[in-house]
C-alpha atoms as a printed R data frame, in Angstrom:
    type eleno elety resid chain resno       x       y       z
1   ATOM     1    CA   UNK     A     1  15.500  24.675  -9.483
2   ATOM     2    CA   UNK     A     2  16.627  22.474  -6.806
3   ATOM     3    CA   UNK     A     3  13.335  22.624  -4.406
4   ATOM     4    CA   UNK     A     4  11.781  21.711  -7.875
5   ATOM     5    CA   UNK     A     5  13.704  18.608  -8.864
6   ATOM     6    CA   UNK     A     6  13.842  17.672  -5.012
7   ATOM     7    CA   UNK     A     7   9.631  18.295  -5.037
8   ATOM     8    CA   UNK     A     8  10.261  15.738  -8.407
9   ATOM     9    CA   UNK     A     9  11.995  13.177  -7.244
10  ATOM    10    CA   UNK     A    10  10.503  13.039  -4.002
11  ATOM    11    CA   UNK     A    11   6.346  11.872  -6.088
12  ATOM    12    CA   UNK     A    12   8.185  10.022  -8.260
13  ATOM    13    CA   UNK     A    13   9.804   8.163  -5.056
14  ATOM    14    CA   UNK     A    14   6.227   8.149  -3.318
15  ATOM    15    CA   UNK     A    15   3.585   6.816  -5.920
16  ATOM    16    CA   UNK     A    16   6.084   4.634  -7.949
17  ATOM    17    CA   UNK     A    17   4.574   0.747  -7.817
18  ATOM    18    CA   UNK     A    18   6.246  -1.378  -4.883
19  ATOM    19    CA   UNK     A    19   8.135  -4.131  -6.518
20  ATOM    20    CA   UNK     A    20   6.100  -8.226  -5.596
21  ATOM    21    CA   UNK     A    21   8.978 -10.931  -4.193
22  ATOM    22    CA   UNK     A    22   9.753 -13.963  -5.682
23  ATOM    23    CA   UNK     A    23   6.981 -15.966  -4.801
24  ATOM    24    CA   UNK     A    24   4.114 -12.601  -5.575
25  ATOM    25    CA   UNK     A    25   3.607 -11.820  -2.146
26  ATOM    26    CA   UNK     A    26   3.414  -7.714  -0.829
27  ATOM    27    CA   UNK     A    27   7.517  -7.298   0.781
28  ATOM    28    CA   UNK     A    28   6.304  -5.637   3.615
29  ATOM    29    CA   UNK     A    29   8.889  -2.369   4.892
30  ATOM    30    CA   UNK     A    30   9.928  -2.537   8.321
31  ATOM    31    CA   UNK     A    31   9.228   0.481  10.941
32  ATOM    32    CA   UNK     A    32  12.814   1.945  12.146
33  ATOM    33    CA   UNK     A    33  13.209   3.229  14.784
34  ATOM    34    CA   UNK     A    34  13.392   6.904  14.319
35  ATOM    35    CA   UNK     A    35   9.731   6.215  12.677
36  ATOM    36    CA   UNK     A    36   8.741   4.849  15.740
37  ATOM    37    CA   UNK     A    37  10.045   8.094  17.597
38  ATOM    38    CA   UNK     A    38   8.019  10.553  15.498
39  ATOM    39    CA   UNK     A    39   6.929  14.189  16.816
40  ATOM    40    CA   UNK     A    40   4.698  14.800  14.072
41  ATOM    41    CA   UNK     A    41   4.310  13.370  10.368
42  ATOM    42    CA   UNK     A    42   4.112  14.994   7.203
43  ATOM    43    CA   UNK     A    43   0.705  15.709   5.954
44  ATOM    44    CA   UNK     A    44   1.388  13.963   1.771
45  ATOM    45    CA   UNK     A    45  -1.167  11.169   1.247
46  ATOM    46    CA   UNK     A    46   0.600   7.240   0.429
47  ATOM    47    CA   UNK     A    47  -1.285   5.031   1.821
48  ATOM    48    CA   UNK     A    48   0.140   1.931   3.401
49  ATOM    49    CA   UNK     A    49  -1.439  -0.848   5.204
50  ATOM    50    CA   UNK     A    50   0.190  -0.226   8.823
51  ATOM    51    CA   UNK     A    51   0.430  -4.231  11.162
52  ATOM    52    CA   UNK     A    52   0.167  -4.724  14.524
53  ATOM    53    CA   UNK     A    53   1.864  -6.368  16.501
54  ATOM    54    CA   UNK     A    54  -1.746  -8.540  16.626
55  ATOM    55    CA   UNK     A    55  -1.467  -8.632  13.172
56  ATOM    56    CA   UNK     A    56  -4.330  -6.910  12.188
57  ATOM    57    CA   UNK     A    57  -4.422  -4.339  10.281
58  ATOM    58    CA   UNK     A    58  -5.212  -0.344   9.508
59  ATOM    59    CA   UNK     A    59  -5.106   1.975   6.615
60  ATOM    60    CA   UNK     A    60  -2.456   4.178   7.376
61  ATOM    61    CA   UNK     A    61  -1.996   7.782   5.320
62  ATOM    62    CA   UNK     A    62   1.593   7.070   4.855
63  ATOM    63    CA   UNK     A    63   4.187   5.090   6.504
64  ATOM    64    CA   UNK     A    64   4.687   7.714   9.769
65  ATOM    65    CA   UNK     A    65   1.087   8.053  11.023
66  ATOM    66    CA   UNK     A    66   1.242   3.345  10.522
67  ATOM    67    CA   UNK     A    67   4.835   3.447  12.764
68  ATOM    68    CA   UNK     A    68   3.850   6.343  15.380
69  ATOM    69    CA   UNK     A    69   1.156   4.192  16.168
70  ATOM    70    CA   UNK     A    70   1.345   1.944  19.322
71  ATOM    71    CA   UNK     A    71   2.376  -1.856  18.577
72  ATOM    72    CA   UNK     A    72   2.155  -1.320  14.114
73  ATOM    73    CA   UNK     A    73   5.154  -2.519  13.716
74  ATOM    74    CA   UNK     A    74   5.933  -2.643   9.846
75  ATOM    75    CA   UNK     A    75   3.401  -1.900   7.207
76  ATOM    76    CA   UNK     A    76   3.238  -2.383   3.168
77  ATOM    77    CA   UNK     A    77   2.801   0.660   0.997
78  ATOM    78    CA   UNK     A    78   0.110   0.898  -1.669
79  ATOM    79    CA   UNK     A    79  -0.600   1.897  -4.826
80  ATOM    80    CA   UNK     A    80  -3.332   5.119  -5.417
81  ATOM    81    CA   UNK     A    81  -5.603   3.778  -8.549
82  ATOM    82    CA   UNK     A    82  -5.177   5.763 -11.073
83  ATOM    83    CA   UNK     A    83  -8.607   8.064 -11.682
84  ATOM    84    CA   UNK     A    84  -8.983   6.777 -15.025
85  ATOM    85    CA   UNK     A    85  -9.902   4.056 -14.179
86  ATOM    86    CA   UNK     A    86 -14.433   4.291 -14.430
87  ATOM    87    CA   UNK     A    87 -16.029   2.174 -11.615
88  ATOM    88    CA   UNK     A    88 -17.033  -1.129 -14.743
89  ATOM    89    CA   UNK     A    89 -15.151   0.121 -17.130
90  ATOM    90    CA   UNK     A    90 -13.590  -2.549 -18.931
91  ATOM    91    CA   UNK     A    91 -10.736  -5.009 -18.452
92  ATOM    92    CA   UNK     A    92  -8.095  -6.438 -19.922
93  ATOM    93    CA   UNK     A    93  -8.388  -9.812 -19.157
94  ATOM    94    CA   UNK     A    94  -4.471 -10.354 -17.776
95  ATOM    95    CA   UNK     A    95  -3.643 -11.904 -14.788
96  ATOM    96    CA   UNK     A    96  -1.052  -9.347 -12.655
97  ATOM    97    CA   UNK     A    97  -2.526  -9.772  -9.638
98  ATOM    98    CA   UNK     A    98  -3.718  -7.474  -6.583
99  ATOM    99    CA   UNK     A    99  -4.609  -6.675  -3.042
100 ATOM   100    CA   UNK     A   100  -7.598  -4.258  -2.709
101 ATOM   101    CA   UNK     A   101  -8.246  -2.774   0.677
102 ATOM   102    CA   UNK     A   102 -11.791  -2.280   0.386
103 ATOM   103    CA   UNK     A   103 -14.149   0.125   1.457
104 ATOM   104    CA   UNK     A   104 -15.295  -2.217   4.372
105 ATOM   105    CA   UNK     A   105 -11.665  -2.502   5.505
106 ATOM   106    CA   UNK     A   106 -11.185  -5.638   3.837
107 ATOM   107    CA   UNK     A   107  -8.109  -6.996   1.653
108 ATOM   108    CA   UNK     A   108  -9.667  -8.510  -1.492
109 ATOM   109    CA   UNK     A   109  -8.033  -9.721  -4.733
110 ATOM   110    CA   UNK     A   110  -8.265  -8.689  -7.652
111 ATOM   111    CA   UNK     A   111  -6.554 -10.968 -11.302
112 ATOM   112    CA   UNK     A   112  -4.930  -6.966 -12.000
113 ATOM   113    CA   UNK     A   113  -5.008  -2.903 -11.286
114 ATOM   114    CA   UNK     A   114  -7.633  -2.300 -13.424
115 ATOM   115    CA   UNK     A   115 -10.319  -4.711 -12.036
116 ATOM   116    CA   UNK     A   116  -9.183  -3.534  -8.450
117 ATOM   117    CA   UNK     A   117  -9.060   0.368  -9.226
118 ATOM   118    CA   UNK     A   118 -13.001  -0.322 -11.861
119 ATOM   119    CA   UNK     A   119 -14.487  -2.467  -8.680
120 ATOM   120    CA   UNK     A   120 -15.854   0.574  -6.854
121 ATOM   121    CA   UNK     A   121 -14.121  -1.006  -3.607
122 ATOM   122    CA   UNK     A   122 -11.014  -0.101  -3.545
123 ATOM   123    CA   UNK     A   123  -8.517   3.498  -4.196
124 ATOM   124    CA   UNK     A   124  -6.003   1.678  -3.306
125 ATOM   125    CA   UNK     A   125  -3.830  -1.479  -3.826
126 ATOM   126    CA   UNK     A   126  -1.135  -3.740  -3.222
127 ATOM   127    CA   UNK     A   127   0.850  -5.053  -6.266
128 ATOM   128    CA   UNK     A   128   0.943  -8.196  -5.081
129 ATOM   129    CA   UNK     A   129  -1.780 -10.965  -3.840
130 ATOM   130    CA   UNK     A   130  -3.095 -10.407  -1.105
131 ATOM   131    CA   UNK     A   131  -1.524 -12.403   2.270
132 ATOM   132    CA   UNK     A   132  -2.763 -15.254   3.100
133 ATOM   133    CA   UNK     A   133  -1.155 -14.016   6.452
134 ATOM   134    CA   UNK     A   134   0.760 -11.162   8.304
135 ATOM   135    CA   UNK     A   135   3.016 -13.030   8.967
136 ATOM   136    CA   UNK     A   136   5.137 -15.703   7.817
137 ATOM   137    CA   UNK     A   137   5.856 -16.277   4.873
138 ATOM   138    CA   UNK     A   138   5.345 -13.147   3.909
139 ATOM   139    CA   UNK     A   139   7.090 -11.444   6.902
140 ATOM   140    CA   UNK     A   140  10.460 -10.099   6.642
């Protein structure tokens, strides 16, 4: 019973949406020294945007894989699109901007998560506006 509770807690923490900062920017997590030294990573798909020292970025399966990669120093945690959103489906006009990672490897802002997930261009999004740059006011 205890193992089930721990697994349930892990699932909730992996798939919980990340908050926005007061400016609506995504909140970056810095890689810890322990993450940088990881010899092996878990095989859970909890996608993150890993940011390299030169401010380029890549999509990684999870924070462990991102931080274990040379020159990645921080990451943004993505949310997975709910499979109930159909490509081309109807969405509300509610403006709660999200930043999707497109199939072309670009960051693209959408009006809300429904618009991102039903676009057919992405399956993950940041619960915030796309950063104009991956440093400066968005760097913590």
